[in-house]
DSSP file (Angstrom, degrees, kcal/mol; ACC not computed):
  #  RESIDUE AA STRUCTURE BP1 BP2  ACC     N-H-->O    O-->H-N    N-H-->O    O-->H-N    TCO  KAPPA ALPHA  PHI   PSI    X-CA   Y-CA   Z-CA
    1    1 A M              0   0    0      0, 0.0    65,-1.5     0, 0.0    66,-0.2   0.000 360.0 360.0 360.0 140.1    1.4   75.8   43.3
    2    2 A S     >  -     0   0    0     63,-0.2     4,-2.4     1,-0.1     5,-0.2  -0.350 360.0-115.8 -75.5 160.8   -2.0   74.3   42.5
    3    3 A E  H  > S+     0   0    0      1,-0.2     4,-2.7     2,-0.2     5,-0.2   0.871 117.2  55.0 -64.8 -34.6   -2.7   72.7   39.1
    4    4 A A  H  > S+     0   0    0      2,-0.2     4,-2.0     1,-0.2    -1,-0.2   0.903 110.1  45.6 -66.9 -39.4   -5.4   75.4   38.6
    5    5 A D  H  > S+     0   0    0      2,-0.2     4,-2.3     1,-0.2    -2,-0.2   0.920 113.2  49.9 -64.5 -44.0   -2.8   78.2   39.2
    6    6 A F  H  X S+     0   0    0     -4,-2.4     4,-2.6     1,-0.2    -2,-0.2   0.905 110.7  49.4 -59.9 -45.5   -0.3   76.5   37.0
    7    7 A Q  H  X S+     0   0    0     -4,-2.7     4,-3.1     1,-0.2     5,-0.3   0.905 107.6  54.1 -64.4 -40.0   -2.8   76.1   34.2
    8    8 A R  H  X S+     0   0    0     -4,-2.0     4,-2.4     1,-0.2    -1,-0.2   0.918 110.4  47.3 -57.9 -44.7   -3.8   79.8   34.5
    9    9 A Q  H  X S+     0   0    0     -4,-2.3     4,-2.3     2,-0.2     5,-0.2   0.930 112.6  49.6 -61.9 -44.8   -0.1   80.8   34.1
   10   10 A V  H  X S+     0   0    0     -4,-2.6     4,-2.8     2,-0.2    -2,-0.2   0.930 113.4  44.9 -60.1 -49.1    0.3   78.4   31.1
   11   11 A T  H  X S+     0   0    0     -4,-3.1     4,-2.4     1,-0.2    -1,-0.2   0.908 112.3  50.9 -67.1 -40.2   -2.8   79.7   29.3
   12   12 A E  H  X S+     0   0    0     -4,-2.4     4,-1.9    -5,-0.3    -1,-0.2   0.928 114.0  44.3 -64.2 -43.2   -2.0   83.3   29.9
   13   13 A L  H  X S+     0   0    0     -4,-2.3     4,-1.8    -5,-0.2    -2,-0.2   0.920 111.3  54.6 -64.8 -42.8    1.6   82.9   28.6
   14   14 A A  H  <>S+     0   0    0     -4,-2.8     5,-3.2    -5,-0.2    -2,-0.2   0.907 107.8  49.2 -61.7 -39.3    0.3   80.9   25.6
   15   15 A E  H ><5S+     0   0    0     -4,-2.4     3,-1.8     1,-0.2    -1,-0.2   0.935 108.6  53.2 -62.4 -44.6   -2.1   83.7   24.6
   16   16 A L  H 3<5S+     0   0    0     -4,-1.9    -1,-0.2     1,-0.3    -2,-0.2   0.825 110.3  49.3 -57.1 -33.3    0.7   86.2   24.9
   17   17 A L  T 3<5S-     0   0    0     -4,-1.8    -1,-0.3    -5,-0.1    -2,-0.2   0.275 126.2 -98.0 -93.1   9.8    2.7   84.0   22.5
   18   18 A G  T < 5S+     0   0    0     -3,-1.8    35,-0.3     1,-0.3     2,-0.3   0.627  75.3 139.5  86.9  16.8   -0.1   83.6   20.0
   19   19 A W      < -     0   0    0     -5,-3.2     2,-0.3    -6,-0.2    -1,-0.3  -0.650  38.5-153.5 -89.9 150.0   -1.5   80.3   21.0
   20   20 A V  E     -A   51   0A   0     31,-2.6    31,-2.5    -2,-0.3     2,-0.3  -0.877  24.6-177.0-108.7 151.4   -5.2   79.4   21.1
   21   21 A W  E     -A   50   0A   0     -2,-0.3     2,-0.3    29,-0.2    29,-0.2  -0.946  22.2-150.8-148.7 166.2   -6.2   76.6   23.5
   22   22 A A  E     -A   49   0A   0     27,-2.0    27,-2.1    -2,-0.3     2,-0.4  -0.997   6.7-171.4-140.3 140.6   -9.0   74.5   24.8
   23   23 A H        -     0   0    0     -2,-0.3     2,-0.8    25,-0.2    25,-0.1  -0.999  17.9-143.5-133.2 131.5   -9.6   72.9   28.2
   24   24 A F        -     0   0    0     23,-0.5    13,-0.1    -2,-0.4    -2,-0.0  -0.836  25.6-148.7 -97.1 107.2  -12.3   70.4   28.9
   25   25 A R        -     0   0    0     -2,-0.8     9,-0.1     1,-0.1     2,-0.0  -0.482  14.1-111.9 -84.2 145.2  -13.5   71.1   32.4
   26   26 A P        -     0   0    0      0, 0.0     2,-0.3     0, 0.0     9,-0.3  -0.341  30.5-156.6 -65.8 151.3  -14.9   68.5   34.8
   27   27 A A  E     -C   34   0B   0      7,-3.2     7,-2.6     5,-0.1     2,-0.4  -0.966  21.6-109.9-129.2 151.4  -18.6   68.7   35.7
   28   28 A R  E     +C   33   0B   0     -2,-0.3     5,-0.2     5,-0.2     2,-0.2  -0.634  43.9 171.2 -79.9 130.1  -20.4   67.3   38.7
   29   29 A T  E >   -C   32   0B   0      3,-2.6     3,-1.8    -2,-0.4     0, 0.0  -0.690  53.5 -89.6-124.0-179.9  -22.7   64.4   37.8
   30   30 A A  T 3  S+     0   0    0      1,-0.3     3,-0.1    -2,-0.2    -2,-0.0   0.733 129.4  51.2 -61.5 -21.8  -24.7   61.9   39.9
   31   31 A H  T 3  S-     0   0    0      1,-0.4    -1,-0.3     3,-0.0     2,-0.2   0.222 122.7 -96.5-103.1  15.4  -21.6   59.7   39.8
   32   32 A G  E <  S-C   29   0B   0     -3,-1.8    -3,-2.6     2,-0.1    -1,-0.4  -0.665  75.8 -12.4 105.9-164.9  -19.1   62.4   41.0
   33   33 A W  E     +C   28   0B   0     -5,-0.2     2,-0.4    -2,-0.2    -5,-0.2  -0.614  67.8 173.0 -76.8 127.6  -16.8   64.7   38.9
   34   34 A R  E     -C   27   0B   0     -7,-2.6    -7,-3.2    -2,-0.3    -2,-0.1  -0.997  29.8-136.6-138.5 144.6  -16.5   63.7   35.3
   35   35 A T        -     0   0    0     -2,-0.4     2,-2.6    -9,-0.3   -10,-0.1  -0.867  27.3-125.7 -98.2 128.7  -14.8   65.3   32.3
   36   36 A P  S    S+     0   0    0      0, 0.0     2,-0.5     0, 0.0   -11,-0.1  -0.281  70.3 117.0 -74.3  57.1  -17.1   65.1   29.1
   37   37 A V        -     0   0    0     -2,-2.6     2,-0.2   -13,-0.1    -2,-0.1  -0.993  42.0-177.2-123.7 123.5  -14.5   63.4   26.8
   38   38 A S        +     0   0    0     -2,-0.5     3,-0.2     4,-0.1     0, 0.0  -0.684  28.8  64.6-119.1 173.6  -15.4   60.0   25.6
   39   39 A G  S >> S-     0   0    0     -2,-0.2     3,-1.9     1,-0.2     4,-0.6  -0.414  97.0 -48.0 103.6 177.6  -13.7   57.3   23.4
   40   40 A P  T 34 S+     0   0    0      0, 0.0    -1,-0.2     0, 0.0     3,-0.1   0.751 141.2  36.2 -60.5 -25.9  -10.7   55.1   23.7
   41   41 A I  T 34 S+     0   0    0     -3,-0.2    -2,-0.1     1,-0.1    -3,-0.0   0.215  90.3 100.0-109.2  12.8   -8.5   58.0   24.7
   42   42 A G  T X4  +     0   0    0     -3,-1.9     3,-1.8     2,-0.1     2,-0.5   0.942  68.9  68.6 -58.3 -52.4  -11.1   59.9   26.8
   43   43 A A  T 3< S+     0   0    0     -4,-0.6    34,-0.1     1,-0.3    -5,-0.0  -0.622 115.1  14.9 -72.3 121.0   -9.9   58.7   30.1
   44   44 A G  T 3  S+     0   0    0     -2,-0.5    -1,-0.3     1,-0.3    34,-0.2   0.522  84.3 161.8  92.6   8.6   -6.6   60.4   30.6
   45   45 A F    <   -     0   0    0     -3,-1.8    -1,-0.3     1,-0.1    29,-0.1  -0.389  49.3 -94.7 -62.3 138.6   -7.0   63.0   27.8
   46   46 A P        -     0   0    0      0, 0.0   -22,-0.3     0, 0.0    16,-0.3  -0.048  24.9-119.7 -53.8 153.4   -4.6   65.9   28.4
   47   47 A D  S    S+     0   0    0     14,-0.6   -23,-0.5     1,-0.1     2,-0.4   0.848  91.9  29.5 -65.6 -37.2   -5.6   69.0   30.3
   48   48 A L  E     - B   0  61A   0     13,-2.3    13,-2.5   -25,-0.1     2,-0.5  -0.960  54.6-163.0-130.9 143.0   -4.9   71.4   27.4
   49   49 A V  E     -AB  22  60A   0    -27,-2.1   -27,-2.0    -2,-0.4     2,-0.4  -0.997  23.3-174.5-117.3 124.3   -4.9   71.4   23.6
   50   50 A L  E     -AB  21  59A   0      9,-2.6     9,-3.6    -2,-0.5     2,-0.4  -0.958   6.9-175.0-125.8 139.1   -3.0   74.3   22.2
   51   51 A A  E     -AB  20  58A   0    -31,-2.5   -31,-2.6    -2,-0.4     2,-0.4  -0.972  10.2-171.7-132.0 144.2   -2.6   75.4   18.5
   52   52 A R  E > > - B   0  57A   0      5,-2.2     5,-2.2    -2,-0.4     3,-0.6  -0.931   6.7-164.7-138.9 112.4   -0.6   78.1   16.9
   53   53 A E  G > 5S+     0   0    0     -2,-0.4     3,-1.2   -35,-0.3    -1,-0.1   0.840  80.3  67.6 -69.3 -35.1   -1.3   78.6   13.2
   54   54 A R  G 3 5S+     0   0    0      1,-0.3    -1,-0.2   -36,-0.2   -36,-0.0   0.814 118.2  23.0 -63.9 -29.6    1.8   80.7   12.3
   55   55 A D  G < 5S-     0   0    0     -3,-0.6    -1,-0.3     2,-0.1    -2,-0.2   0.201 106.6-120.1-120.2  17.9    4.1   77.7   12.8
   56   56 A R  T < 5 +     0   0    0     -3,-1.2     2,-0.4    -4,-0.2    -3,-0.2   0.893  57.9 156.2  53.0  49.6    1.5   75.0   12.3
   57   57 A R  E   < -B   52   0A   0     -5,-2.2    -5,-2.2    29,-0.0     2,-0.4  -0.848  27.8-171.5-112.9 144.6    2.0   73.5   15.8
   58   58 A L  E     -B   51   0A   0     -2,-0.4    29,-1.2    -7,-0.2     2,-0.4  -0.990  12.1-174.1-134.5 123.1   -0.4   71.5   17.8
   59   59 A L  E     -B   50   0A   0     -9,-3.6    -9,-2.6    -2,-0.4     2,-0.5  -0.904  17.0-158.5-121.6 146.9    0.4   70.6   21.5
   60   60 A F  E     -B   49   0A   0     -2,-0.4     2,-0.5   -11,-0.2   -11,-0.2  -0.995  17.9-166.8-120.3 128.6   -1.2   68.5   24.1
   61   61 A A  E     -B   48   0A   0    -13,-2.5   -13,-2.3    -2,-0.5     2,-0.6  -0.967  16.7-166.1-124.7 124.7   -0.3   69.3   27.7
   62   62 A E        -     0   0    0     -2,-0.5     2,-0.3   -16,-0.3     8,-0.1  -0.943  23.9-161.5-105.0 114.4   -0.9   67.3   30.8
   63   63 A L        -     0   0    0     -2,-0.6     2,-0.3   -60,-0.0   -60,-0.1  -0.709   8.5-171.8-102.7 147.4   -0.4   69.7   33.7
   64   64 A K        -     0   0    0     -2,-0.3     6,-0.1     4,-0.1    -2,-0.0  -0.985  24.5-115.8-136.1 149.2    0.3   68.8   37.3
   65   65 A A    >   -     0   0    0     -2,-0.3     3,-1.5     1,-0.1   -63,-0.2  -0.129  53.4 -86.4 -65.1 175.0    0.6   70.6   40.7
   66   66 A D  T 3  S+     0   0    0    -65,-1.5   -64,-0.1     1,-0.3    -1,-0.1   0.854 133.0  35.4 -58.7 -33.4    4.0   70.5   42.4
   67   67 A D  T 3  S+     0   0    0    -66,-0.2    -1,-0.3     2,-0.0   -65,-0.0   0.329  95.3 117.8-102.1   9.3    3.1   67.2   44.0
   68   68 A G    <   -     0   0    0     -3,-1.5     2,-0.3     1,-0.0    -4,-0.1  -0.315  43.8-160.5 -75.0 157.0    1.0   65.7   41.1
   69   69 A R        -     0   0    0     -2,-0.0     2,-0.3     0, 0.0    -4,-0.1  -0.988  25.8-105.4-136.7 147.0    1.8   62.6   39.1
   70   70 A V        -     0   0    0     -2,-0.3    -6,-0.0     1,-0.1    -8,-0.0  -0.545  36.8-130.9 -70.2 133.4    0.7   61.3   35.7
   71   71 A T     >  -     0   0    0     -2,-0.3     4,-2.3     1,-0.1     5,-0.2  -0.361  22.0-110.0 -76.9 161.9   -1.8   58.5   36.0
   72   72 A P  H  > S+     0   0    0      0, 0.0     4,-2.2     0, 0.0     5,-0.1   0.904 121.8  51.7 -57.7 -41.0   -1.4   55.2   34.0
   73   73 A A  H  > S+     0   0    0      1,-0.2     4,-2.0     2,-0.2     5,-0.2   0.917 110.7  46.8 -64.0 -42.5   -4.4   56.4   31.8
   74   74 A E  H  > S+     0   0    0      1,-0.2     4,-2.5     2,-0.2    -1,-0.2   0.889 111.3  51.4 -63.2 -38.8   -2.8   59.8   31.2
   75   75 A Q  H  X S+     0   0    0     -4,-2.3     4,-2.7     2,-0.2    -2,-0.2   0.898 107.2  53.7 -67.6 -39.5    0.5   58.2   30.3
   76   76 A R  H  X S+     0   0    0     -4,-2.2     4,-2.4     2,-0.2    -1,-0.2   0.935 111.5  45.9 -58.8 -46.1   -1.2   55.8   27.8
   77   77 A V  H  X S+     0   0    0     -4,-2.0     4,-2.8     2,-0.2    -2,-0.2   0.934 112.5  49.1 -61.7 -46.2   -2.8   58.8   26.0
   78   78 A L  H  X S+     0   0    0     -4,-2.5     4,-2.6     1,-0.2    -1,-0.2   0.910 111.7  49.6 -62.0 -42.0    0.4   60.8   26.0
   79   79 A D  H  X S+     0   0    0     -4,-2.7     4,-2.4     2,-0.2    -1,-0.2   0.917 111.9  49.1 -61.4 -44.9    2.3   57.8   24.6
   80   80 A T  H  X S+     0   0    0     -4,-2.4     4,-1.1     2,-0.2    -2,-0.2   0.929 112.1  47.8 -62.8 -47.9   -0.3   57.3   21.9
   81   81 A L  H ><>S+     0   0    0     -4,-2.8     5,-2.5     1,-0.2     3,-0.6   0.914 113.0  48.0 -60.3 -45.9   -0.2   61.0   21.0
   82   82 A R  H ><5S+     0   0    0     -4,-2.6     3,-1.9     1,-0.2    -1,-0.2   0.883 105.0  60.5 -61.1 -40.6    3.6   61.0   20.8
   83   83 A A  H 3<5S+     0   0    0     -4,-2.4    -1,-0.2     1,-0.3    -2,-0.2   0.753 106.3  47.5 -61.6 -26.5    3.5   57.8   18.6
   84   84 A V  T <<5S-     0   0    0     -4,-1.1    -1,-0.3    -3,-0.6    -2,-0.2   0.298 127.9 -95.6 -99.7   8.2    1.5   59.6   16.0
   85   85 A G  T < 5S+     0   0    0     -3,-1.9    -3,-0.2     1,-0.3     2,-0.1   0.554  74.2 144.1  96.3   7.5    3.8   62.7   16.0
   86   86 A A      <       0   0    0     -5,-2.5    -1,-0.3    -6,-0.2   -27,-0.1  -0.469 360.0 360.0 -80.7 152.2    2.0   65.0   18.4
   87   87 A D              0   0    0    -29,-1.2   -28,-0.2    -2,-0.1    -1,-0.1   0.400 360.0 360.0 -93.9 360.0    3.9   67.3   20.7
């Protein structure tokens, strides 16, 4: 399954379960595809941010296709988010 298909399934299920979410889509620039997220954790920022008010939850999700792997930059961001108590 592609990452895009997986993400579509995740977001559809999330909405059914009462979650709201955001995804920062890459855009084509003169330097290739770039995601407009900047700052020290911009590179490697997770694919989805999900929130559910009723149980005061905030999740960060890095999604991968069947053959995908987390990059070192993505792992650093995930480790930082976990260190401050994020799910």
